[in-house]
LOLO-390200 format. One record per atom (N, C-alpha, C): residue in three letters; residue number from 1; atom name; x, y, z. Coordinates in nm, 3 decimals, padded with zeros to 5 digits. Example, Ala and Ser with C-alpha at 12.3 -4.5 7.8 and 13.67 -1.06 7.14 Angstrom:
# residues 2
R   resn   resi   name        px        py        pz
R    ala      1      N    01.319   -00.569    00.780
R    ala      1     CA    01.230   -00.450    00.780
R    ala      1      C    01.320   -00.330    00.780
R    ser      2      N    01.285   -00.225    00.708
R    ser      2     CA    01.367   -00.106    00.714
R    ser      2      C    01.290    00.003    00.787
***
This chain:
# residues 199
R   resn   resi   name        px        py        pz
R    met      1      N    04.639    02.683    05.536
R    met      1     CA    04.522    02.716    05.453
R    met      1      C    04.433    02.812    05.532
R    asp      2      N    04.397    02.927    05.469
R    asp      2     CA    04.314    03.026    05.537
R    asp      2      C    04.168    02.982    05.537
R    ser      3      N    04.085    03.059    05.608
R    ser      3     CA    03.944    03.023    05.622
R    ser      3      C    03.870    03.031    05.488
R    his      4      N    03.909    03.124    05.403
R    his      4     CA    03.842    03.138    05.273
R    his      4      C    03.862    03.013    05.188
R    ser      5      N    03.983    02.963    05.186
R    ser      5     CA    04.012    02.843    05.108
R    ser      5      C    03.938    02.722    05.162
R    arg      6      N    03.927    02.713    05.297
R    arg      6     CA    03.855    02.600    05.355
R    arg      6      C    03.707    02.605    05.318
R    ile      7      N    03.648    02.728    05.318
R    ile      7     CA    03.505    02.741    05.282
R    ile      7      C    03.482    02.702    05.136
R    val      8      N    03.571    02.747    05.046
R    val      8     CA    03.560    02.713    04.904
R    val      8      C    03.570    02.562    04.885
R    gly      9      N    03.666    02.499    04.952
R    gly      9     CA    03.680    02.355    04.942
R    gly      9      C    03.559    02.281    04.995
R    phe     10      N    03.502    02.334    05.105
R    phe     10     CA    03.383    02.273    05.163
R    phe     10      C    03.266    02.275    05.064
R    phe     11      N    03.245    02.391    04.999
R    phe     11     CA    03.133    02.402    04.904
R    phe     11      C    03.157    02.321    04.776
R    lys     12      N    03.282    02.301    04.742
R    lys     12     CA    03.312    02.217    04.625
R    lys     12      C    03.261    02.075    04.646
R    val     13      N    03.261    02.031    04.770
R    val     13     CA    03.210    01.898    04.802
R    val     13      C    03.061    01.901    04.829
R    leu     14      N    03.015    02.003    04.899
R    leu     14     CA    02.876    02.009    04.942
R    leu     14      C    02.778    02.030    04.825
R    leu     15      N    02.808    02.119    04.733
R    leu     15     CA    02.715    02.153    04.626
R    leu     15      C    02.687    02.034    04.532
R    pro     16      N    02.788    01.960    04.487
R    pro     16     CA    02.757    01.841    04.405
R    pro     16      C    02.674    01.737    04.480
R    leu     17      N    02.701    01.720    04.610
R    leu     17     CA    02.622    01.625    04.688
R    leu     17      C    02.477    01.672    04.700
R    ala     18      N    02.457    01.803    04.716
R    ala     18     CA    02.321    01.857    04.725
R    ala     18      C    02.247    01.836    04.593
R    ala     19      N    02.318    01.856    04.482
R    ala     19     CA    02.255    01.836    04.352
R    ala     19      C    02.213    01.690    04.334
R    leu     20      N    02.296    01.597    04.374
R    leu     20     CA    02.261    01.456    04.366
R    leu     20      C    02.141    01.423    04.453
R    ala     21      N    02.135    01.483    04.572
R    ala     21     CA    02.024    01.458    04.663
R    ala     21      C    01.893    01.510    04.603
R    ile     22      N    01.897    01.628    04.538
R    ile     22     CA    01.777    01.683    04.476
R    ile     22      C    01.728    01.593    04.362
R    leu     23      N    01.821    01.547    04.278
R    leu     23     CA    01.784    01.457    04.168
R    leu     23      C    01.725    01.327    04.220
R    ala     24      N    01.785    01.271    04.322
R    ala     24     CA    01.734    01.146    04.380
R    ala     24      C    01.594    01.166    04.434
R    thr     25      N    01.571    01.280    04.498
R    thr     25     CA    01.439    01.309    04.553
R    thr     25      C    01.334    01.319    04.442
R    leu     26      N    01.372    01.384    04.331
R    leu     26     CA    01.279    01.396    04.218
R    leu     26      C    01.237    01.259    04.167
R    phe     27      N    01.332    01.168    04.153
R    phe     27     CA    01.300    01.034    04.104
R    phe     27      C    01.214    00.955    04.203
R    leu     28      N    01.242    00.976    04.332
R    leu     28     CA    01.168    00.901    04.433
R    leu     28      C    01.023    00.945    04.444
R    ile     29      N    00.998    01.077    04.426
R    ile     29     CA    00.860    01.125    04.440
R    ile     29      C    00.786    01.130    04.307
R    ser     30      N    00.854    01.096    04.199
R    ser     30     CA    00.787    01.097    04.068
R    ser     30      C    00.687    00.981    04.062
R    arg     31      N    00.596    00.992    03.966
R    arg     31     CA    00.491    00.890    03.951
R    arg     31      C    00.554    00.756    03.917
R    gly     32      N    00.513    00.653    03.983
R    gly     32     CA    00.565    00.520    03.959
R    gly     32      C    00.521    00.464    03.825
R    val     33      N    00.591    00.364    03.778
R    val     33     CA    00.558    00.301    03.652
R    val     33      C    00.442    00.204    03.671
R    asn     34      N    00.345    00.214    03.584
R    asn     34     CA    00.230    00.123    03.590
R    asn     34      C    00.262   -00.001    03.507
R    phe     35      N    00.300   -00.108    03.575
R    phe     35     CA    00.339   -00.228    03.504
R    phe     35      C    00.219   -00.304    03.449
R    glu     36      N    00.099   -00.263    03.488
R    glu     36     CA   -00.020   -00.331    03.440
R    glu     36      C   -00.086   -00.257    03.324
R    ala     37      N   -00.019   -00.152    03.274
R    ala     37     CA   -00.076   -00.078    03.162
R    ala     37      C   -00.084   -00.168    03.039
R    thr     38      N   -00.189   -00.153    02.962
R    thr     38     CA   -00.207   -00.237    02.844
R    thr     38      C   -00.131   -00.180    02.726
R    ile     39      N   -00.080   -00.266    02.640
R    ile     39     CA   -00.012   -00.221    02.519
R    ile     39      C   -00.117   -00.174    02.419
R    pro     40      N   -00.082   -00.081    02.329
R    pro     40     CA   -00.183   -00.020    02.241
R    pro     40      C   -00.220   -00.108    02.122
R    phe     41      N   -00.238   -00.237    02.141
R    phe     41     CA   -00.283   -00.328    02.037
R    phe     41      C   -00.388   -00.421    02.094
R    ala     42      N   -00.485   -00.454    02.013
R    ala     42     CA   -00.583   -00.553    02.055
R    ala     42      C   -00.514   -00.689    02.062
R    glu     43      N   -00.567   -00.777    02.146
R    glu     43     CA   -00.504   -00.909    02.164
R    glu     43      C   -00.500   -00.988    02.034
R    asp     44      N   -00.608   -00.981    01.955
R    asp     44     CA   -00.608   -01.056    01.830
R    asp     44      C   -00.508   -00.998    01.730
R    glu     45      N   -00.486   -00.865    01.736
R    glu     45     CA   -00.387   -00.804    01.647
R    glu     45      C   -00.247   -00.847    01.684
R    val     46      N   -00.218   -00.855    01.814
R    val     46     CA   -00.088   -00.902    01.859
R    val     46      C   -00.066   -01.047    01.814
R    ala     47      N   -00.171   -01.129    01.828
R    ala     47     CA   -00.159   -01.270    01.786
R    ala     47      C   -00.131   -01.280    01.637
R    asp     48      N   -00.199   -01.195    01.558
R    asp     48     CA   -00.176   -01.196    01.413
R    asp     48      C   -00.034   -01.156    01.379
R    arg     49      N    00.017   -01.053    01.448
R    arg     49     CA    00.153   -01.007    01.420
R    arg     49      C    00.257   -01.113    01.459
R    leu     50      N    00.230   -01.184    01.568
R    leu     50     CA    00.324   -01.289    01.610
R    leu     50      C    00.319   -01.409    01.516
R    arg     51      N    00.199   -01.440    01.466
R    arg     51     CA    00.183   -01.558    01.381
R    arg     51      C    00.235   -01.533    01.240
R    asp     52      N    00.208   -01.414    01.186
R    asp     52     CA    00.245   -01.385    01.048
R    asp     52      C    00.343   -01.269    01.043
R    gln     53      N    00.452   -01.290    00.973
R    gln     53     CA    00.543   -01.180    00.947
R    gln     53      C    00.474   -01.084    00.850
R    gln     54      N    00.491   -00.954    00.872
R    gln     54     CA    00.426   -00.859    00.783
R    gln     54      C    00.502   -00.728    00.781
R    ile     55      N    00.479   -00.653    00.675
R    ile     55     CA    00.541   -00.522    00.656
R    ile     55      C    00.429   -00.420    00.651
R    thr     56      N    00.440   -00.314    00.728
R    thr     56     CA    00.340   -00.209    00.729
R    thr     56      C    00.381   -00.099    00.633
R    gly     57      N    00.286   -00.059    00.547
R    gly     57     CA    00.309    00.050    00.452
R    gly     57      C    00.417    00.023    00.349
R    pro     58      N    00.418   -00.095    00.285
R    pro     58     CA    00.522   -00.122    00.185
R    pro     58      C    00.504   -00.035    00.060
R    phe     59      N    00.615   -00.003   -00.006
R    phe     59     CA    00.613    00.077   -00.128
R    phe     59      C    00.718    00.021   -00.223
R    phe     60      N    00.681    00.003   -00.348
R    phe     60     CA    00.773   -00.052   -00.447
R    phe     60      C    00.754    00.022   -00.579
R    ser     61      N    00.863    00.050   -00.648
R    ser     61     CA    00.855    00.107   -00.782
R    ser     61      C    00.964    00.046   -00.867
R    gly     62      N    00.934    00.028   -00.994
R    gly     62     CA    01.031   -00.031   -01.085
R    gly     62      C    00.992   -00.009   -01.230
R    thr     63      N    01.077   -00.056   -01.317
R    thr     63     CA    01.056   -00.040   -01.461
R    thr     63      C    01.076   -00.174   -01.529
R    thr     64      N    00.985   -00.208   -01.622
R    thr     64     CA    00.998   -00.332   -01.697
R    thr     64      C    01.104   -00.317   -01.806
R    ala     65      N    01.136   -00.428   -01.871
R    ala     65     CA    01.235   -00.425   -01.979
R    ala     65      C    01.190   -00.336   -02.095
R    glu     66      N    01.058   -00.318   -02.109
R    glu     66     CA    01.004   -00.235   -02.218
R    glu     66      C    00.992   -00.088   -02.178
R    gly     67      N    01.037   -00.053   -02.057
R    gly     67     CA    01.031    00.086   -02.014
R    gly     67      C    00.900    00.126   -01.949
R    glu     68      N    00.817    00.029   -01.911
R    glu     68     CA    00.691    00.057   -01.845
R    glu     68      C    00.715    00.071   -01.695
R    glu     69      N    00.656    00.170   -01.634
R    glu     69     CA    00.677    00.197   -01.492
R    glu     69      C    00.565    00.134   -01.407
R    ile     70      N    00.605    00.074   -01.297
R    ile     70     CA    00.509    00.013   -01.205
R    ile     70      C    00.537    00.067   -01.065
R    val     71      N    00.433    00.122   -01.001
R    val     71     CA    00.443    00.171   -00.864
R    val     71      C    00.337    00.099   -00.782
R    phe     72      N    00.377    00.041   -00.670
R    phe     72     CA    00.288   -00.042   -00.589
R    phe     72      C    00.299    00.002   -00.444
R    ser     73      N    00.184    00.018   -00.377
R    ser     73     CA    00.183    00.048   -00.234
R    ser     73      C    00.065   -00.024   -00.170
R    ala     74      N    00.074   -00.045   -00.039
R    ala     74     CA   -00.032   -00.117    00.033
R    ala     74      C   -00.029   -00.077    00.180
R    ala     75      N   -00.134   -00.113    00.251
R    ala     75     CA   -00.138   -00.087    00.395
R    ala     75      C   -00.051   -00.188    00.468
R    val     76      N   -00.064   -00.316    00.432
R    val     76     CA    00.011   -00.424    00.496
R    val     76      C    00.045   -00.529    00.390
R    ala     77      N    00.164   -00.584    00.398
R    ala     77     CA    00.205   -00.692    00.307
R    ala     77      C    00.264   -00.806    00.388
R    arg     78      N    00.239   -00.929    00.342
R    arg     78     CA    00.291   -01.048    00.408
R    arg     78      C    00.366   -01.133    00.306
R    pro     79      N    00.489   -01.173    00.337
R    pro     79     CA    00.565   -01.255    00.243
R    pro     79      C    00.503   -01.392    00.227
R    gly     80      N    00.518   -01.449    00.111
R    gly     80     CA    00.463   -01.581    00.086
R    gly     80      C    00.561   -01.691    00.125
R    gly     81      N    00.522   -01.811    00.093
R    gly     81     CA    00.606   -01.927    00.121
R    gly     81      C    00.603   -02.023    00.004
R    pro     82      N    00.656   -02.143    00.024
R    pro     82     CA    00.658   -02.241   -00.086
R    pro     82      C    00.519   -02.273   -00.140
R    asp     83      N    00.420   -02.278   -00.053
R    asp     83     CA    00.284   -02.314   -00.096
R    asp     83      C    00.185   -02.200   -00.078
R    lys     84      N    00.236   -02.079   -00.055
R    lys     84     CA    00.147   -01.967   -00.030
R    lys     84      C    00.202   -01.841   -00.097
R    pro     85      N    00.117   -01.771   -00.177
R    pro     85     CA    00.167   -01.650   -00.244
R    pro     85      C    00.181   -01.534   -00.145
R    ala     86      N    00.261   -01.437   -00.182
R    ala     86     CA    00.269   -01.315   -00.103
R    ala     86      C    00.137   -01.239   -00.116
R    glu     87      N    00.095   -01.172   -00.008
R    glu     87     CA   -00.032   -01.101   -00.009
R    glu     87      C   -00.016   -00.960    00.046
R    ala     88      N   -00.108   -00.872    00.005
R    ala     88     CA   -00.110   -00.735    00.054
R    ala     88      C   -00.254   -00.688    00.065
R    asn     89      N   -00.279   -00.601    00.162
R    asn     89     CA   -00.413   -00.546    00.184
R    asn     89      C   -00.417   -00.398    00.150
R    glu     90      N   -00.535   -00.353    00.108
R    glu     90     CA   -00.557   -00.213    00.071
R    glu     90      C   -00.450   -00.167   -00.028
R    val     91      N   -00.459   -00.224   -00.146
R    val     91     CA   -00.355   -00.211   -00.246
R    val     91      C   -00.385   -00.097   -00.344
R    asn     92      N   -00.279   -00.027   -00.384
R    asn     92     CA   -00.286    00.070   -00.493
R    asn     92      C   -00.169    00.047   -00.586
R    ala     93      N   -00.197    00.031   -00.715
R    ala     93     CA   -00.092    00.012   -00.814
R    ala     93      C   -00.111    00.111   -00.927
R    lys     94      N    00.001    00.167   -00.973
R    lys     94     CA   -00.002    00.260   -01.087
R    lys     94      C    00.090    00.205   -01.194
R    leu     95      N    00.036    00.189   -01.315
R    leu     95     CA    00.111    00.134   -01.427
R    leu     95      C    00.115    00.238   -01.537
R    thr     96      N    00.233    00.275   -01.582
R    thr     96     CA    00.249    00.375   -01.686
R    thr     96      C    00.321    00.312   -01.805
R    thr     97      N    00.260    00.320   -01.922
R    thr     97     CA    00.321    00.262   -02.042
R    thr     97      C    00.434    00.353   -02.091
R    ser     98      N    00.514    00.299   -02.182
R    ser     98     CA    00.622    00.378   -02.240
R    ser     98      C    00.568    00.493   -02.324
R    arg     99      N    00.439    00.487   -02.359
R    arg     99     CA    00.375    00.594   -02.436
R    arg     99      C    00.310    00.699   -02.346
R    gly    100      N    00.321    00.680   -02.213
R    gly    100     CA    00.266    00.777   -02.119
R    gly    100      C    00.124    00.750   -02.075
R    glu    101      N    00.064    00.638   -02.118
R    glu    101     CA   -00.071    00.603   -02.075
R    glu    101      C   -00.066    00.548   -01.933
R    leu    102      N   -00.167    00.581   -01.853
R    leu    102     CA   -00.167    00.546   -01.711
R    leu    102      C   -00.286    00.458   -01.676
R    ile    103      N   -00.260    00.355   -01.596
R    ile    103     CA   -00.365    00.271   -01.538
R    ile    103      C   -00.343    00.269   -01.387
R    thr    104      N   -00.451    00.284   -01.311
R    thr    104     CA   -00.442    00.267   -01.166
R    thr    104      C   -00.534    00.152   -01.125
R    leu    105      N   -00.489    00.073   -01.029
R    leu    105     CA   -00.565   -00.040   -00.976
R    leu    105      C   -00.572   -00.028   -00.825
R    asp    106      N   -00.693   -00.033   -00.771
R    asp    106     CA   -00.714   -00.033   -00.627
R    asp    106      C   -00.794   -00.158   -00.591
R    ser    107      N   -00.760   -00.223   -00.481
R    ser    107     CA   -00.835   -00.341   -00.438
R    ser    107      C   -00.815   -00.365   -00.290
R    asp    108      N   -00.904   -00.446   -00.233
R    asp    108     CA   -00.891   -00.482   -00.092
R    asp    108      C   -00.773   -00.575   -00.068
R    leu    109      N   -00.746   -00.662   -00.165
R    leu    109     CA   -00.642   -00.765   -00.148
R    leu    109      C   -00.571   -00.790   -00.280
R    ala    110      N   -00.443   -00.819   -00.272
R    ala    110     CA   -00.366   -00.861   -00.389
R    ala    110      C   -00.275   -00.975   -00.348
R    ser    111      N   -00.266   -01.077   -00.431
R    ser    111     CA   -00.173   -01.187   -00.408
R    ser    111      C   -00.080   -01.197   -00.528
R    val    112      N    00.046   -01.230   -00.500
R    val    112     CA    00.148   -01.230   -00.604
R    val    112      C    00.211   -01.368   -00.614
R    asp    113      N    00.209   -01.423   -00.735
R    asp    113     CA    00.273   -01.551   -00.765
R    asp    113      C    00.403   -01.520   -00.838
R    met    114      N    00.515   -01.519   -00.765
R    met    114     CA    00.643   -01.483   -00.824
R    met    114      C    00.688   -01.583   -00.930
R    asp    115      N    00.661   -01.712   -00.907
R    asp    115     CA    00.700   -01.814   -01.005
R    asp    115      C    00.622   -01.798   -01.135
R    gly    116      N    00.492   -01.770   -01.122
R    gly    116     CA    00.409   -01.753   -01.241
R    gly    116      C    00.412   -01.612   -01.296
R    lys    117      N    00.484   -01.520   -01.230
R    lys    117     CA    00.495   -01.380   -01.272
R    lys    117      C    00.357   -01.320   -01.295
R    ala    118      N    00.268   -01.338   -01.196
R    ala    118     CA    00.131   -01.289   -01.208
R    ala    118      C    00.082   -01.239   -01.073
R    ala    119      N   -00.013   -01.146   -01.078
R    ala    119     CA   -00.076   -01.093   -00.958
R    ala    119      C   -00.227   -01.101   -00.973
R    thr    120      N   -00.295   -01.124   -00.861
R    thr    120     CA   -00.441   -01.130   -00.860
R    thr    120      C   -00.493   -01.024   -00.764
R    phe    121      N   -00.572   -00.931   -00.816
R    phe    121     CA   -00.637   -00.829   -00.736
R    phe    121      C   -00.779   -00.876   -00.709
R    ser    122      N   -00.825   -00.867   -00.585
R    ser    122     CA   -00.959   -00.915   -00.553
R    ser    122      C   -01.023   -00.827   -00.446
R    gly    123      N   -01.158   -00.828   -00.446
R    gly    123     CA   -01.233   -00.751   -00.348
R    gly    123      C   -01.242   -00.604   -00.382
R    asn    124      N   -01.354   -00.560   -00.438
R    asn    124     CA   -01.375   -00.419   -00.472
R    asn    124      C   -01.262   -00.363   -00.559
R    val    125      N   -01.237   -00.430   -00.669
R    val    125     CA   -01.130   -00.387   -00.760
R    val    125      C   -01.179   -00.269   -00.842
R    leu    126      N   -01.098   -00.162   -00.843
R    leu    126     CA   -01.128   -00.044   -00.923
R    leu    126      C   -01.016   -00.025   -01.024
R    phe    127      N   -01.052   -00.028   -01.153
R    phe    127     CA   -00.959   -00.010   -01.264
R    phe    127      C   -00.988    00.125   -01.327
R    gln    128      N   -00.886    00.211   -01.340
R    gln    128     CA   -00.903    00.341   -01.404
R    gln    128      C   -00.791    00.363   -01.504
R    ser    129      N   -00.824    00.422   -01.618
R    ser    129     CA   -00.724    00.452   -01.719
R    ser    129      C   -00.724    00.600   -01.750
R    ser    130      N   -00.612    00.648   -01.802
R    ser    130     CA   -00.601    00.789   -01.836
R    ser    130      C   -00.688    00.827   -01.955
R    thr    131      N   -00.746    00.727   -02.023
R    thr    131     CA   -00.837    00.755   -02.135
R    thr    131      C   -00.979    00.780   -02.086
R    gly    132      N   -01.003    00.774   -01.953
R    gly    132     CA   -01.134    00.805   -01.898
R    gly    132      C   -01.220    00.684   -01.868
R    ile    133      N   -01.164    00.564   -01.877
R    ile    133     CA   -01.239    00.442   -01.847
R    ile    133      C   -01.226    00.409   -01.699
R    glu    134      N   -01.339    00.380   -01.635
R    glu    134     CA   -01.341    00.340   -01.494
R    glu    134      C   -01.425    00.214   -01.481
R    val    135      N   -01.366    00.107   -01.430
R    val    135     CA   -01.431   -00.024   -01.424
R    val    135      C   -01.422   -00.079   -01.282
R    arg    136      N   -01.529   -00.143   -01.238
R    arg    136     CA   -01.531   -00.211   -01.109
R    arg    136      C   -01.561   -00.360   -01.131
R    thr    137      N   -01.491   -00.444   -01.055
R    thr    137     CA   -01.510   -00.588   -01.065
R    thr    137      C   -01.466   -00.654   -00.936
R    asp    138      N   -01.487   -00.785   -00.925
R    asp    138     CA   -01.448   -00.857   -00.804
R    asp    138      C   -01.307   -00.914   -00.811
R    gln    139      N   -01.257   -00.935   -00.934
R    gln    139     CA   -01.126   -00.999   -00.948
R    gln    139      C   -01.060   -00.956   -01.078
R    leu    140      N   -00.928   -00.937   -01.072
R    leu    140     CA   -00.853   -00.894   -01.190
R    leu    140      C   -00.716   -00.958   -01.186
R    tyr    141      N   -00.675   -01.017   -01.297
R    tyr    141     CA   -00.542   -01.077   -01.309
R    tyr    141      C   -00.451   -00.986   -01.391
R    thr    142      N   -00.324   -00.975   -01.349
R    thr    142     CA   -00.226   -00.899   -01.426
R    thr    142      C   -00.094   -00.976   -01.430
R    val    143      N   -00.012   -00.947   -01.530
R    val    143     CA    00.123   -01.002   -01.536
R    val    143      C    00.216   -00.908   -01.462
R    leu    144      N    00.332   -00.957   -01.420
R    leu    144     CA    00.427   -00.876   -01.346
R    leu    144      C    00.533   -00.813   -01.434
R    asp    145      N    00.551   -00.866   -01.554
R    asp    145     CA    00.658   -00.817   -01.640
R    asp    145      C    00.607   -00.730   -01.754
R    gly    146      N    00.489   -00.672   -01.737
R    gly    146     CA    00.433   -00.584   -01.840
R    gly    146      C    00.299   -00.529   -01.796
R    ile    147      N    00.237   -00.452   -01.884
R    ile    147     CA    00.105   -00.397   -01.854
R    ile    147      C    00.003   -00.472   -01.938
R    gln    148      N   -00.052   -00.576   -01.876
R    gln    148     CA   -00.147   -00.663   -01.943
R    gln    148      C   -00.225   -00.741   -01.839
R    gly    149      N   -00.356   -00.761   -01.861
R    gly    149     CA   -00.434   -00.835   -01.765
R    gly    149      C   -00.576   -00.857   -01.812
R    asn    150      N   -00.655   -00.920   -01.724
R    asn    150     CA   -00.794   -00.948   -01.760
R    asn    150      C   -00.877   -00.968   -01.634
R    ser    151      N   -01.008   -00.946   -01.652
R    ser    151     CA   -01.104   -00.973   -01.546
R    ser    151      C   -01.189   -01.090   -01.590
R    pro    152      N   -01.185   -01.204   -01.518
R    pro    152     CA   -01.259   -01.322   -01.562
R    pro    152      C   -01.409   -01.314   -01.532
R    gly    153      N   -01.450   -01.218   -01.448
R    gly    153     CA   -01.590   -01.208   -01.409
R    gly    153      C   -01.655   -01.080   -01.457
R    thr    154      N   -01.777   -01.060   -01.418
R    thr    154     CA   -01.857   -00.946   -01.462
R    thr    154      C   -01.793   -00.814   -01.421
R    ile    155      N   -01.800   -00.718   -01.512
R    ile    155     CA   -01.750   -00.584   -01.483
R    ile    155      C   -01.863   -00.483   -01.506
R    thr    156      N   -01.858   -00.374   -01.434
R    thr    156     CA   -01.944   -00.260   -01.461
R    thr    156      C   -01.854   -00.138   -01.470
R    gly    157      N   -01.885   -00.048   -01.562
R    gly    157     CA   -01.796    00.065   -01.576
R    gly    157      C   -01.856    00.180   -01.653
R    thr    158      N   -01.777    00.285   -01.660
R    thr    158     CA   -01.814    00.404   -01.735
R    thr    158      C   -01.694    00.447   -01.818
R    gly    159      N   -01.722    00.528   -01.918
R    gly    159     CA   -01.616    00.580   -02.003
R    gly    159      C   -01.668    00.697   -02.084
R    pro    160      N   -01.585    00.751   -02.172
R    pro    160     CA   -01.629    00.862   -02.256
R    pro    160      C   -01.749    00.825   -02.343
R    phe    161      N   -01.767    00.695   -02.367
R    phe    161     CA   -01.875    00.647   -02.454
R    phe    161      C   -02.006    00.623   -02.379
R    gly    162      N   -02.003    00.612   -02.244
R    gly    162     CA   -02.123    00.586   -02.167
R    gly    162      C   -02.102    00.480   -02.060
R    asp    163      N   -02.209    00.412   -02.021
R    asp    163     CA   -02.205    00.309   -01.917
R    asp    163      C   -02.200    00.171   -01.981
R    ile    164      N   -02.122    00.081   -01.921
R    ile    164     CA   -02.103   -00.050   -01.982
R    ile    164      C   -02.104   -00.160   -01.877
R    thr    165      N   -02.158   -00.276   -01.913
R    thr    165     CA   -02.144   -00.399   -01.834
R    thr    165      C   -02.100   -00.509   -01.930
R    ala    166      N   -02.021   -00.603   -01.879
R    ala    166     CA   -01.973   -00.711   -01.965
R    ala    166      C   -01.933   -00.829   -01.878
R    gly    167      N   -01.925   -00.946   -01.941
R    gly    167     CA   -01.886   -01.066   -01.870
R    gly    167      C   -01.737   -01.074   -01.844
R    gln    168      N   -01.656   -01.010   -01.929
R    gln    168     CA   -01.511   -01.014   -01.915
R    gln    168      C   -01.450   -00.885   -01.969
R    met    169      N   -01.328   -00.858   -01.926
R    met    169     CA   -01.252   -00.744   -01.977
R    met    169      C   -01.106   -00.784   -01.991
R    glu    170      N   -01.041   -00.737   -02.095
R    glu    170     CA   -00.897   -00.757   -02.114
R    glu    170      C   -00.834   -00.621   -02.143
R    phe    171      N   -00.710   -00.604   -02.100
R    phe    171     CA   -00.639   -00.480   -02.133
R    phe    171      C   -00.492   -00.510   -02.162
R    gly    172      N   -00.434   -00.427   -02.246
R    gly    172     CA   -00.295   -00.443   -02.285
R    gly    172      C   -00.276   -00.394   -02.428
R    pro    173      N   -00.154   -00.387   -02.475
R    pro    173     CA   -00.130   -00.346   -02.613
R    pro    173      C   -00.161   -00.460   -02.710
R    asn    174      N   -00.216   -00.424   -02.825
R    asn    174     CA   -00.243   -00.526   -02.928
R    asn    174      C   -00.115   -00.570   -02.998
R    thr    175      N   -00.022   -00.479   -03.010
R    thr    175     CA    00.107   -00.508   -03.073
R    thr    175      C    00.218   -00.458   -02.983
R    glu    176      N    00.340   -00.506   -03.008
R    glu    176     CA    00.454   -00.462   -02.929
R    glu    176      C    00.474   -00.312   -02.946
R    asp    177      N    00.486   -00.242   -02.833
R    asp    177     CA    00.501   -00.096   -02.831
R    asp    177      C    00.377   -00.024   -02.884
R    gly    178      N    00.266   -00.097   -02.896
R    gly    178     CA    00.142   -00.034   -02.944
R    gly    178      C    00.069    00.035   -02.830
R    pro    179      N   -00.036    00.112   -02.863
R    pro    179     CA   -00.113    00.180   -02.759
R    pro    179      C   -00.193    00.081   -02.673
R    leu    180      N   -00.230    00.125   -02.556
R    leu    180     CA   -00.307    00.042   -02.464
R    leu    180      C   -00.450    00.028   -02.514
R    his    181      N   -00.502   -00.096   -02.514
R    his    181     CA   -00.639   -00.123   -02.555
R    his    181      C   -00.713   -00.190   -02.440
R    val    182      N   -00.841   -00.154   -02.425
R    val    182     CA   -00.929   -00.220   -02.327
R    val    182      C   -01.040   -00.286   -02.407
R    leu    183      N   -01.054   -00.418   -02.392
R    leu    183     CA   -01.151   -00.496   -02.469
R    leu    183      C   -01.256   -00.554   -02.375
R    phe    184      N   -01.383   -00.526   -02.406
R    phe    184     CA   -01.495   -00.583   -02.331
R    phe    184      C   -01.558   -00.693   -02.415
R    lys    185      N   -01.594   -00.805   -02.351
R    lys    185     CA   -01.656   -00.914   -02.426
R    lys    185      C   -01.746   -00.997   -02.335
R    asp    186      N   -01.816   -01.091   -02.396
R    asp    186     CA   -01.907   -01.183   -02.325
R    asp    186      C   -02.030   -01.109   -02.271
R    gly    187      N   -02.126   -01.085   -02.359
R    gly    187     CA   -02.251   -01.022   -02.318
R    gly    187      C   -02.237   -00.874   -02.288
R    val    188      N   -02.173   -00.801   -02.377
R    val    188     CA   -02.149   -00.659   -02.355
R    val    188      C   -02.279   -00.580   -02.370
R    lys    189      N   -02.307   -00.493   -02.275
R    lys    189     CA   -02.422   -00.403   -02.282
R    lys    189      C   -02.373   -00.261   -02.262
R    leu    190      N   -02.407   -00.174   -02.356
R    leu    190     CA   -02.360   -00.036   -02.353
R    leu    190      C   -02.479    00.059   -02.354
R    ile    191      N   -02.478    00.152   -02.261
R    ile    191     CA   -02.574    00.263   -02.264
R    ile    191      C   -02.496    00.384   -02.311
R    tyr    192      N   -02.518    00.419   -02.435
R    tyr    192     CA   -02.439    00.526   -02.498
R    tyr    192      C   -02.483    00.661   -02.444
R    arg    193      N   -02.386    00.736   -02.392
R    arg    193     CA   -02.413    00.869   -02.338
R    arg    193      C   -02.313    00.966   -02.401
R    pro    194      N   -02.347    01.018   -02.519
R    pro    194     CA   -02.253    01.111   -02.582
R    pro    194      C   -02.239    01.240   -02.503
R    lys    195      N   -02.121    01.295   -02.507
R    lys    195     CA   -02.097    01.420   -02.436
R    lys    195      C   -02.179    01.532   -02.503
R    glu    196      N   -02.230    01.623   -02.420
R    glu    196     CA   -02.303    01.735   -02.475
R    glu    196      C   -02.208    01.829   -02.546
R    thr    197      N   -02.251    01.876   -02.661
R    thr    197     CA   -02.167    01.968   -02.737
R    thr    197      C   -02.158    02.102   -02.665
R    glu    198      N   -02.034    02.146   -02.644
R    glu    198     CA   -02.016    02.273   -02.575
R    glu    198      C   -02.055    02.388   -02.667
R    lys    199      N   -02.131    02.481   -02.614
R    lys    199     CA   -02.175    02.597   -02.694
R    lys    199      C   -02.075    02.710   -02.676
***
């Protein structure tokens, strides 16, 4: 073997070893791991997550047997149990009838009773319809297999007709496949504000 071949063979061994030495040096002088660093969650939040199973950012959409569309989203949802309904926070629901009428529901909290096929929206409930009605209340009940519900407590709202307050509100079709109706009752007070005629 001539000297050229010996030099080539020598570098074939030396260069990979040098590369390994450089890599090892980089790891050794790199910043060490801080094992005392805190995780990016508050202690009470970690305890809540460990205690309760939950889903972050759930989204659901479906269609009823009558062709009504339901879209549901929330910030956090927790599955229920035998004695506890499923719950969700910061809820938004969109209900579209087969006739194209739209209702949106926003609330701080929603609980779902799967056995009773009902949902309860509570805490700053905002009800809006595509007909221009906007209602606020503390609690609202709805069914899960259709677009129908009621508010058992006081409501305040606005609409094309003006400002309204009432002890109760109901919504849903009066007849099968009929248009959506919103009914106010129990001490209804209306401040009529007709729209100004456009010139």
